Every structure is written in C-alpha cells, then in structure tokens.
N, C-alpha and C positions, 0 to 999 in steps of 0.2 A: 646233787645240784650245786652249782658254784655260787659263791656269794653274790656276784653281779646279776644272777638270774632270779634271786628271791623276790625283789620288788615287782618285776614284770609278771612273774608267776602269780603272786598274790593279787595283782590287778586282774588277771584272767579269772581267778577264782571268785573275786568280788563281783565282776561283771556277770559271771555265770549264775550267781545268786541274786542278781538284779538289785544289788545294794549300791547306793551312792557312797562316795568317799565319806561324807558326813555321817551317814547312817552307820557304816561300819566302824568309824572312829568312835561314835557314841556307844556302840555295842562293846567295843574294846576298852572304853573308858580313857581314850586319849584324844588329843586335839586333832582337828582335821589337818592342820599344818604338819604335825608330826606324821600322820598317816600319809600325807602327800609325799613327804620326804622318803618314806619307806617305798612307796610305789615307784618313785623316780630312781631308786637304787642308791640313795644317799644314806647307806646303812651305817656309815661312820658316825652319823648323828642320831642313830636310832639304836637302842639297846636290844640285846637278844631277848630280854624279858618282854619288851614291847612287841617284837616279832612273834614270840610265843603266844602272847595275849591275842594278837590279831588272828593268828592261825587257829587258835582255840575258838574264837568267835565264828570262824568259817567252817569249823568242824575238822580241822587238821592239826597236826603236831609236828614238831621238829624231830628229825631222825638223824642220828650220827652214823656215818658209814666209814669204812676203812679207806685208806688212801687210794687203793686201786679203783674204788668206785668213783673217785673224783677225776679220773683220767690223767693223773699225774704219773709220768714215767718213774719207775722204780728200778734202781740198779740192783742186780742180783749179786 
C-alpha cells in the first residue's frame, strides 16, 4: 500500500465497523481532529505510532514489504 492510500483505506475499514470518526478516535486515544487528518491523507501531520494505534483499534497492523511490492521500478 502506498502512503497516500493509508487514510482512505482506514476510512473504509472504519465505515465497515460502523464507527464514527469520534468513536474510533476515542478507542485509539487520539483527538477527532487528528483522526480526521489521517483519513484525509494528511499523514505528514500524523505519526506512524498514531497510525499503528488506529489500525490496532480496528484489528489491523502495519506490515512492511519489499520495494517490489510497492510497484516501484527496480533497475537490474
């Protein structure tokens, strides 16, 4: 998953669990404003730790993949 896809994906996961932004923010222990920034893809203002906490609250986790999994061309 590319960085710009994280926020919209988390929004989809939140809606699938029928949680509001405020409810999920409360579960994650962050402000609704911070959570809103995450959903809008403003990840420069949201830490990886915060993303990890939100994903944990949804039952997911961050996974690191090799460059080829990101679709970046690699020179041989």
